[in-house]
N, C-alpha and C positions, 0 to 999 in steps of 0.2 A: 432567512437569517443566517449568515456564515458565522459559526463560532470564532472566539479569537484563538491565537496560537496556544495561550495558557490554557484555554478550556479543553483543546483537543489533546494536549500532551502528547506530540508526535515523538518527542525525545524517547517516550517510554516504550515505544515499539521498535526502535532501532537502538542497537547496541554492539559493544564489542569491535570497534573499529580496527582494523587490521591494514596496514599497508603491505603491499605484494609486490615484489620486484620481479618484472617480467625478463625473459631472455634478453630482449633488446634494452635492457636497464631502465624502462619507463616503469614508473610506480604507479599503480593503482589500489585505490581504496575499498575495501571489503567491509560489508557491515552485515550483522545478523539480523534477521528479521523475526521478532517475538510474534509470531503468528496469531497466538490466542488474544494478546491486546489488539493487534489489528482486526481480528474478526469481531471483537466486542466493539471497536469503533465503527464498522460499518454497517453493525446491527442496529445503530443508533437511528432516530427517526431522519435526521439530516446526516448524509453520508458524505462526510468530508475527511480527508486524509493528506497527510504531508509525504511527499517521495522525494529521496535524494535525487538531486541532478548530477550531470557529469562535472560539475563546478563545487560539487559537495554543499549546495545550497538546499533547502528545503522548498519544495514548490507545493502549493495547495492544489488539489485536484477534488472536484465535486463530483461524486460517484452517481451514477443513474444506473439501476438495475433494468437488465432488458432481455428478452427471451431470444436465446440463441439455440439451445437444444429444442429438438421436437418436445411436444407434449408427452409422447410415450416415454422418451428418456428422460425428461424431467420427472416424471411420474416414478420411474425406477430409482432415480438417483436425486432424491430430494435435498440433499446437501450441496449439491453442485449449483452454484449460482453464477450467473455472469453480470458484469458490469461495463460500463464504458466511462472513461473518465474525461472531464473537461478542466482546461485551467480557469 
């Protein structure tokens, strides 16, 4: 079951939009990621997050944890986790 947008509260882990003008006069938007809030989100039973795309729209990603590091490295660094995201 995928949570609704209101349950996920993705707007809580994105903040402080800043427009940045590049040398070629194009403008890009920059956002701060509140890592602790995102970390709490991915530690829930169903790992779903919203990530901003190039059009400033939020896209839902379902995260699946998978083993990328060797077991030896994983045991040395238990706080490093790897995920793959699907739309």
